[in-house]
C-alpha positions as CSV (number, residue, x, y, z in Angstrom):
1,X,47.7,-97.5,-45.2
2,X,44.3,-99.1,-44.9
3,X,41.2,-97.1,-45.9
4,X,38.6,-96.6,-43.1
5,X,35.0,-95.9,-43.4
6,X,34.0,-93.4,-40.6
7,X,31.1,-94.6,-38.5
8,X,28.7,-93.0,-36.1
9,X,28.3,-95.7,-33.4
10,X,25.7,-95.7,-30.7
11,X,26.9,-97.7,-27.7
12,X,23.6,-99.3,-26.3
13,X,24.7,-100.2,-22.8
14,X,22.7,-102.6,-20.5
15,X,22.8,-101.1,-17.0
16,X,20.2,-103.4,-15.4
17,X,21.0,-105.2,-12.2
18,X,22.4,-108.2,-14.0
19,X,25.4,-106.0,-14.9
20,X,26.4,-106.2,-11.2
21,X,27.3,-109.9,-11.7
22,X,30.9,-110.8,-10.9
23,X,31.5,-113.6,-13.5
24,X,33.8,-110.9,-15.1
25,X,35.5,-109.4,-12.1
26,X,35.1,-107.2,-10.3
27,X,31.7,-106.8,-12.1
28,X,30.4,-106.7,-15.7
29,X,29.6,-103.0,-15.7
30,X,33.1,-101.9,-14.6
31,X,35.0,-104.2,-17.0
32,X,32.7,-103.3,-20.0
33,X,33.2,-99.5,-19.2
34,X,37.0,-100.0,-19.3
35,X,36.7,-102.0,-22.6
36,X,34.6,-99.4,-24.4
37,X,37.1,-96.7,-23.4
38,X,39.7,-98.9,-24.9
39,X,37.6,-99.3,-28.0
40,X,37.0,-95.7,-28.5
41,X,40.7,-94.9,-28.0
42,X,41.9,-97.4,-30.6
43,X,39.2,-96.4,-33.1
44,X,40.3,-92.8,-32.8
45,X,43.9,-93.6,-33.4
46,X,42.9,-95.3,-36.7
47,X,40.0,-93.0,-37.6
48,X,39.4,-89.5,-36.1
49,X,36.2,-88.9,-38.0
50,X,34.3,-91.7,-36.3
51,X,31.9,-90.5,-33.5
52,X,30.3,-92.2,-30.6
53,X,26.9,-91.7,-28.7
54,X,25.8,-93.5,-25.4
55,X,22.4,-94.9,-24.6
56,X,21.8,-96.8,-21.5
57,X,18.8,-99.1,-20.6
58,X,17.4,-100.6,-17.5
59,X,13.8,-100.1,-16.5
60,X,13.7,-97.6,-19.4
61,X,16.2,-96.0,-21.9
62,X,18.1,-92.8,-21.7
63,X,20.4,-90.8,-23.9
64,X,23.6,-90.3,-21.9
65,X,25.7,-88.6,-24.6
66,X,25.0,-87.5,-28.2
67,X,27.4,-88.1,-31.0
68,X,30.8,-86.8,-30.2
69,X,34.5,-87.5,-31.0
70,X,37.1,-88.9,-28.5
71,X,37.0,-86.7,-25.3
72,X,37.3,-86.8,-21.6
73,X,33.6,-85.8,-21.5
74,X,32.7,-89.0,-23.4
75,X,34.6,-91.0,-20.9
76,X,33.0,-89.2,-17.9
77,X,29.5,-90.1,-19.3
78,X,30.7,-93.7,-19.4
79,X,31.8,-93.4,-15.8
80,X,28.4,-92.0,-14.7
81,X,26.5,-95.2,-15.6
82,X,25.0,-97.0,-12.6
83,X,23.3,-100.5,-12.5
84,X,19.8,-101.3,-11.3
85,X,16.4,-102.3,-12.5
86,X,15.3,-104.6,-15.3
87,X,16.4,-104.7,-18.9
88,X,14.4,-102.8,-21.5
89,X,16.4,-103.9,-24.5
90,X,13.9,-103.0,-27.1
91,X,13.5,-99.5,-25.6
92,X,17.3,-99.1,-25.7
93,X,17.3,-100.1,-29.4
94,X,14.4,-97.7,-30.2
95,X,16.2,-94.8,-28.7
96,X,19.5,-95.7,-30.5
97,X,17.7,-95.8,-33.8
98,X,16.0,-92.5,-33.1
99,X,19.3,-90.8,-32.5
100,X,20.7,-92.3,-35.7
101,X,17.7,-91.1,-37.7
102,X,18.4,-87.6,-36.6
103,X,21.9,-87.9,-37.8
104,X,21.0,-89.4,-41.1
105,X,19.2,-86.2,-42.1
106,X,22.5,-84.6,-42.4
107,X,24.2,-85.0,-45.8
108,X,27.6,-85.7,-44.5
109,X,26.5,-88.2,-41.8
110,X,28.9,-91.1,-41.2
111,X,27.9,-94.7,-41.6
112,X,25.4,-95.7,-38.8
113,X,26.1,-98.6,-36.5
114,X,24.7,-99.8,-33.0
115,X,26.7,-101.8,-30.6
116,X,24.7,-103.5,-27.9
117,X,26.5,-104.5,-24.6
118,X,24.3,-106.9,-22.6
119,X,23.7,-110.4,-21.4
120,X,20.7,-110.6,-23.8
121,X,18.2,-110.8,-21.0
122,X,15.3,-108.4,-21.5
123,X,11.8,-107.7,-20.1
124,X,8.7,-108.9,-22.0
125,X,7.0,-105.6,-21.3
126,X,9.5,-103.6,-23.2
127,X,9.4,-102.8,-27.0
128,X,10.0,-106.1,-29.0
129,X,13.8,-106.1,-29.8
130,X,13.2,-108.0,-32.9
131,X,10.8,-105.4,-34.2
132,X,13.5,-102.8,-33.6
133,X,16.0,-104.9,-35.4
134,X,13.8,-105.3,-38.5
135,X,13.5,-101.5,-38.6
136,X,17.2,-101.2,-38.4
137,X,17.6,-103.7,-41.1
138,X,15.3,-101.5,-43.4
139,X,17.4,-98.5,-42.7
140,X,20.7,-100.5,-43.4
141,X,21.9,-100.0,-39.9
142,X,24.0,-102.8,-38.6
143,X,23.7,-103.9,-34.9
144,X,26.7,-105.6,-33.3
145,X,26.5,-107.2,-29.9
146,X,28.7,-108.2,-27.1
147,X,26.9,-110.8,-25.2
148,X,28.1,-111.3,-21.6
149,X,27.9,-114.6,-19.6
150,X,25.4,-117.3,-20.0
151,X,22.8,-117.6,-22.8
152,X,19.3,-115.9,-22.4
153,X,16.1,-115.6,-24.3
154,X,17.1,-118.1,-27.1
155,X,20.0,-116.1,-28.4
156,X,18.2,-112.9,-28.9
157,X,21.3,-110.7,-29.4
158,X,22.7,-113.2,-32.1
159,X,19.3,-112.9,-33.9
160,X,19.5,-109.2,-33.9
161,X,23.1,-109.1,-35.2
162,X,22.4,-111.8,-37.9
163,X,19.3,-110.0,-39.0
164,X,21.0,-106.7,-39.5
165,X,24.3,-108.0,-40.8
166,X,26.1,-107.0,-37.7
167,X,28.9,-109.0,-35.8
168,X,28.1,-111.2,-32.6
169,X,30.7,-111.5,-29.9
170,X,30.4,-114.0,-27.2
171,X,32.2,-112.9,-24.0
172,X,32.9,-114.9,-20.9
173,X,35.8,-113.3,-19.4
174,X,37.8,-110.0,-19.4
175,X,40.4,-111.0,-22.1
176,X,37.8,-111.9,-24.5
177,X,36.1,-108.7,-23.7
178,X,39.3,-106.7,-24.6
179,X,39.9,-108.7,-27.8
180,X,36.2,-108.1,-28.9
181,X,36.6,-104.4,-28.3
182,X,39.9,-104.3,-30.2
183,X,38.3,-106.2,-33.1
184,X,35.4,-103.8,-33.2
185,X,37.7,-100.7,-33.1
186,X,39.5,-102.0,-36.3
187,X,36.4,-103.3,-37.9
188,X,35.8,-100.3,-40.2
189,X,38.5,-101.0,-42.6
190,X,37.1,-100.9,-46.3
191,X,37.4,-103.9,-48.4
192,X,38.3,-101.8,-51.4
193,X,38.7,-98.2,-52.4
194,X,35.4,-98.4,-54.4
195,X,33.6,-99.9,-51.5
196,X,31.0,-97.7,-49.7
197,X,28.1,-98.7,-47.5
198,X,24.8,-98.2,-49.1
199,X,22.8,-95.7,-47.2
200,X,19.0,-95.5,-47.3
201,X,17.6,-96.0,-50.9
202,X,14.0,-96.7,-50.2
203,X,11.9,-93.6,-51.1
204,X,9.3,-94.5,-48.4
205,X,11.9,-94.7,-45.7
206,X,13.5,-91.4,-46.9
207,X,10.1,-89.8,-46.5
208,X,9.7,-91.3,-43.1
209,X,12.9,-89.9,-41.7
210,X,12.9,-86.5,-43.4
211,X,12.2,-83.6,-41.0
212,X,9.0,-81.8,-41.0
213,X,9.2,-78.0,-42.0
214,X,8.5,-75.4,-39.4
215,X,5.5,-73.1,-39.6
216,X,5.9,-69.4,-38.6
217,X,4.1,-70.0,-35.5
218,X,6.3,-73.0,-34.6
219,X,9.4,-70.8,-34.2
220,X,10.4,-70.3,-30.7
221,X,11.3,-66.7,-29.5
222,X,15.0,-67.6,-29.5
223,X,14.8,-68.9,-33.1
224,X,12.9,-65.9,-34.3
225,X,15.4,-63.5,-32.7
226,X,18.2,-65.5,-34.3
227,X,16.7,-65.2,-37.8
228,X,16.1,-61.5,-37.3
229,X,19.7,-61.0,-36.2
230,X,21.2,-62.9,-39.2
231,X,18.9,-61.7,-41.9
232,X,17.7,-58.4,-40.7
233,X,14.3,-57.8,-39.2
234,X,12.7,-57.2,-42.5
235,X,13.8,-60.4,-44.2
236,X,13.2,-63.2,-41.8
237,X,9.8,-63.8,-43.4
238,X,11.2,-63.7,-47.0
239,X,11.8,-66.8,-49.0
240,X,15.4,-67.5,-49.6
241,X,14.6,-68.9,-52.9
242,X,12.5,-66.4,-54.6
243,X,13.5,-63.5,-52.2
244,X,9.9,-62.4,-51.9
245,X,7.5,-62.2,-49.0
246,X,4.5,-63.2,-51.1
247,X,4.4,-66.6,-52.6
248,X,4.8,-66.3,-56.4
249,X,3.0,-69.6,-57.1
250,X,0.0,-69.4,-54.8
251,X,0.0,-65.7,-54.3
252,X,-0.5,-66.3,-50.6
253,X,1.3,-64.4,-47.8
254,X,4.4,-65.9,-46.2
255,X,2.4,-66.4,-43.0
256,X,0.3,-69.0,-44.8
257,X,2.8,-70.6,-47.2
258,X,6.1,-69.9,-45.5
259,X,8.1,-72.6,-43.8
260,X,11.5,-72.9,-42.0
261,X,14.2,-75.5,-42.1
262,X,14.2,-77.0,-38.6
263,X,17.9,-77.2,-38.6
264,X,19.2,-73.8,-39.9
265,X,15.8,-71.9,-39.9
266,X,16.1,-70.7,-43.4
267,X,12.8,-69.4,-44.6
268,X,11.0,-70.8,-47.7
269,X,7.7,-70.8,-49.5
270,X,6.6,-74.4,-49.6
271,X,5.8,-74.0,-53.3
272,X,9.2,-72.6,-54.0
273,X,10.9,-75.4,-52.1
274,X,8.8,-78.0,-54.0
275,X,9.8,-76.5,-57.3
276,X,13.5,-76.2,-56.4
277,X,13.4,-79.8,-55.3
278,X,12.4,-80.9,-58.9
279,X,15.9,-79.9,-59.9
280,X,17.6,-82.5,-57.6
281,X,19.8,-85.0,-59.3
282,X,18.7,-87.8,-57.0
283,X,15.6,-89.7,-58.4
284,X,15.1,-91.3,-55.0
285,X,14.8,-87.8,-53.3
286,X,12.2,-86.7,-56.0
287,X,10.3,-90.0,-55.6
288,X,10.1,-89.7,-51.9
289,X,8.9,-86.2,-51.8
290,X,11.9,-85.0,-49.9
291,X,14.7,-82.6,-50.6
292,X,17.9,-81.2,-49.2
293,X,17.8,-77.7,-47.7
294,X,19.6,-75.4,-50.1
295,X,21.5,-73.9,-47.2
296,X,22.4,-76.6,-44.8
297,X,21.5,-79.8,-46.8
298,X,19.3,-81.1,-44.1
299,X,16.9,-83.7,-45.3
300,X,13.3,-82.1,-45.4
301,X,9.8,-83.5,-46.1
302,X,7.8,-81.6,-48.7
303,X,4.0,-81.5,-47.7
304,X,2.1,-84.0,-49.7
305,X,-0.6,-81.5,-50.7
306,X,2.1,-79.2,-52.3
307,X,3.6,-82.0,-54.5
308,X,0.1,-83.0,-55.6
309,X,-0.8,-79.4,-56.5
310,X,2.5,-79.1,-58.5
311,X,1.5,-82.3,-60.4
312,X,-1.9,-81.0,-61.0
313,X,-0.7,-77.6,-62.5
314,X,1.7,-79.5,-64.7
315,X,-1.1,-81.9,-66.0
316,X,-3.5,-79.0,-66.5
317,X,-1.0,-76.9,-68.3
318,X,-1.2,-74.0,-65.9
319,X,2.6,-73.8,-65.3
320,X,3.8,-70.4,-65.5
321,X,6.5,-71.6,-68.0
322,X,3.8,-72.3,-70.6
323,X,2.8,-69.7,-73.2
324,X,2.7,-65.9,-72.7
325,X,0.2,-64.4,-70.4
326,X,-2.3,-61.8,-71.2
327,X,-1.5,-58.1,-71.4
328,X,-2.7,-55.7,-68.8
329,X,-4.8,-54.1,-71.4
330,X,-6.7,-57.3,-72.0
331,X,-10.2,-57.8,-70.4
332,X,-10.4,-61.5,-69.2
333,X,-13.2,-63.2,-67.2
334,X,-12.8,-63.9,-63.4
335,X,-14.5,-67.0,-62.0
336,X,-16.9,-67.3,-59.2
337,X,-16.0,-70.6,-57.6
338,X,-16.3,-72.5,-54.4
339,X,-13.4,-73.1,-52.1
340,X,-14.3,-76.9,-52.0
341,X,-13.5,-77.1,-55.6
342,X,-10.0,-75.6,-55.1
343,X,-9.1,-77.6,-52.1
344,X,-5.5,-77.0,-51.0
345,X,-5.2,-74.1,-53.4
346,X,-7.5,-72.1,-51.3
347,X,-5.9,-73.4,-48.0
348,X,-2.6,-71.9,-49.0
349,X,-4.0,-68.6,-50.1
350,X,-5.2,-65.3,-48.6
351,X,-7.2,-62.5,-50.2
352,X,-4.8,-59.8,-51.7
353,X,-7.3,-57.0,-50.6
354,X,-8.0,-57.8,-46.9
355,X,-5.1,-60.5,-46.4
356,X,-7.6,-62.8,-44.6
357,X,-7.8,-66.5,-45.3
358,X,-10.8,-68.4,-46.9
359,X,-13.3,-70.6,-45.1
360,X,-14.5,-74.1,-46.2
361,X,-17.3,-74.2,-48.7
362,X,-17.1,-70.4,-49.3
363,X,-17.9,-68.7,-52.7
364,X,-14.8,-66.7,-53.8
365,X,-13.5,-65.0,-57.0
366,X,-10.4,-66.4,-58.9
367,X,-8.5,-64.2,-61.3
368,X,-8.8,-65.6,-64.8
369,X,-5.2,-64.9,-65.7
370,X,-3.6,-68.4,-65.5
371,X,-0.3,-66.9,-64.6
372,X,-1.9,-65.3,-61.5
373,X,-5.1,-67.0,-60.3
374,X,-5.3,-64.7,-57.3
375,X,-8.2,-65.5,-55.0
376,X,-10.7,-62.8,-53.6
377,X,-13.4,-62.8,-51.2
378,X,-16.6,-61.7,-53.3
379,X,-17.0,-58.4,-51.3
380,X,-13.3,-57.7,-51.7
381,X,-13.3,-58.3,-55.5
382,X,-15.9,-55.5,-55.8
383,X,-13.5,-53.1,-54.0
384,X,-10.8,-53.5,-56.9
385,X,-10.1,-50.3,-58.6
386,X,-11.8,-50.4,-62.0
387,X,-11.8,-54.2,-61.7
388,X,-7.9,-54.5,-62.2
389,X,-6.5,-57.6,-60.3
390,X,-4.4,-56.3,-57.4
391,X,-1.7,-59.0,-58.2
392,X,-1.3,-59.0,-61.9
393,X,-3.2,-55.8,-62.8
394,X,-5.3,-57.2,-65.6
395,X,-8.9,-56.0,-66.0
396,X,-11.4,-58.6,-64.8
397,X,-15.0,-59.3,-65.6
398,X,-17.0,-61.7,-63.4
399,X,-18.5,-64.8,-64.7
400,X,-20.1,-67.7,-62.8
401,X,-18.4,-71.1,-62.8
402,X,-18.7,-74.3,-60.7
């Protein structure tokens, strides 16, 4: 039995007024809809893991259906397409790539592919189709094309398919259309058992498609309620890596350093997530400043300032893994320092006494214990009981340092 490589295919369907032409009777749109249904049915018989999404474009582009398996709902979406307007081919490709990028963030995503169904004509005012093809090429997304009827725009569809390594089908009658659909349906057979399509291996592209972490204030009421329900109201602002509310690295509160996975809403301190990411086996993920969510494996982008701060701590020897810290009975100097010197370290901290954040170009006090380095407002530092740090409990004396 032939081995198949499951694919997630975006059908990028031209529904401009040229699809009303009757060179393929009764008209192009009706015949293409029937052929695509046949394509999906035959692919499903050989590979039930492949999925299809539908995008249509005329004056603009629209997502008709997200990725789904063979179903009547998918066919109903195809039947809902109506022709009219001009042909924004570049816009259709841009939306198709956007849908695929969202899917590529998931660790078990199928091989991505786009199938354009069009006569190749397009409006000059839309996004440049070749620009979108080059983007797809960089993401290793193949774009196949069914070109209908006479040639337009100097073979634009063939250029797109050739550039991305996809297949180009020229169609001038219904029988050719059906054969092309059948060839595409059977086109995911692996050449060998060891063969696998290379996914994105460029660290810059990995970082570009990775999802941004959510701040506490970014959560919608529905998401916040869901987290409270799943984790208990007291835990939805606790990091699921260190299981603490306060950040063990920056000593800041969760409100300042806490983030959520946009896919499963698992909470993390950005510092904890950055430290956890360093244990990833993939060099490309580490080099790109991205990681997989420990819970749902969604591709996440680690803030640049956090990875830079981690490197600085490593270079300066202030990692908590180095040496044994001072005893609580020791008296060590605290530092009077300006927030402009600390940069992002001050940005991701709050004062342990008043829990308020710090301002730009403000003089503050830093605990001299390198395992702690808690930051205080000057007036708050004076309120410490017998000079003991509120975070690590060592006794501090104040010295001035810039």
